[in-house]
Residue, then its C-alpha position, 0 to 999 in steps of 0.5 A: m917951939a912954934m914953926n914960922k909961917k915959911t917953915q909951916n908952908f914948906t912942911q904942908n907943901l911937902a906933905k902933899t907932894l913928896h912920896k914918903n908922905l903918901d900911902f904905901t901903894a903910891t910910894e911903891q909905884y914911884k919906886i917901880l917907875r924908877a926901876n922900870l925906867s932903868f930898862t928903857i933908857p939906853e945903857d950908853v947914856v951917862c946922864p939921862v935927861i928925862g922930860v915929864t909932861s902931859s896932854v893937858r893941865g891938871e894931870g899931876k905931871s909936876t908931882t910926878a916929876v918931883n917924886l921921880s927925881y926924889v926916888l932916883a936920889e933916894s937910890g944914891k944917884r946925884v939928881l937934878l930936878i928942873d922946873g921947865d914950865l916957864r909959863i905956869p911953874s909950880i915946883a917952887k910952890k910945891m917944895g916951899i922954895e923961892s921961885a927965883p932965881g931959876l932956870s930962866n935967869l941962868l939961861m939969860r945969864y942974869e944969875t951965875r949961882q953955883i949949883n950947890s946953892f940949889k941943894s934941896g935941903i932934903l937929900d944932899n944929892w938932890f938938887i932943885i932949880p925952879a923956873g925963875n922969872i917968867p920970860p917973854n919967850p919960853s918956847e924959844l928959850l927952852g929950844s935955844s942953844k943956851m938950853e942945850k949947853f946948860l943941860q950938857s954942863m949939868a950932865e957932867d955933874f949929875d947922874y939924872i936930870v928930870i925936867d917938869l915940862p908944860p902940857v904938849n897940847i897947850v904950848s910947844d915948849a915940851l916939843a921945843v926942848s925935846r931934841y935935848i932930852t933922852g926921852m919923855v914920861v907922859v902923865v895921864r889922869q884917870d877919869y880926867t884926861e880925854k882919849k882924844e887929848f892923849e892921842a893928840c899928845s902921843r902923835q905930836l911926840e912921835l912926829s917930833n921923834v921923841k922917845i916915850l919912856g912910859c906913861v904914868m896913870n895918876g888917880e888909878k882906883s885900887g881894885k879896878g884892874s883896868y886902864g879904861r879908855y887907855k887900855k888899847y895903848y898899854k901894849k904900845y907904851k908901858y904904864y906905871k900907876s900912881e895913886n896920889 
């Protein structure tokens, strides 16, 4: 039976995004990221809220957020993935789902959907909330008490919450919501991210007292054996390679 266009797009998007469709090395790196995060998150945190960001666009933060949440769910945990990039969202497109209603609609109470309506359809314990309609004030909405209460409410039902956030150097959204998260994973892309951009991102996160849980190196070339321009930061921030 031929697939309809929506199903075909869904399949194609997943093939480009989800770790189980990637090569063995990339798949294992996501699992290593999952394992290492368990050592950086305080044991007394019942439901860690993990932000995923980058310095600039195009570094692979959204794909990393999708796969991090997926491997956490694969381990049997109940996981919620939220597209917190309310300016240029991409999770819905990557996963082949409707972009709205989503986070913005829930925060502004235009929508009162039950959480079960956001099941991924891939794993029963993996839920995905898209960004929703683009609001006029993304930064203010993410940093609002509504966001705080929403995350507190979701933390009662989940073991992990992963939020895809906009790049730190572009807009202030990631910093606005940082007070409500456990820590941040920063994504950098080899031969793409400028050293000065990464330094600025790290500085802003530190000034905002954001706990950096680690850094993911995207596009690392097999056999290179070096982190190049970022090698000096290896001792400060734990790196995890990803080859997608």
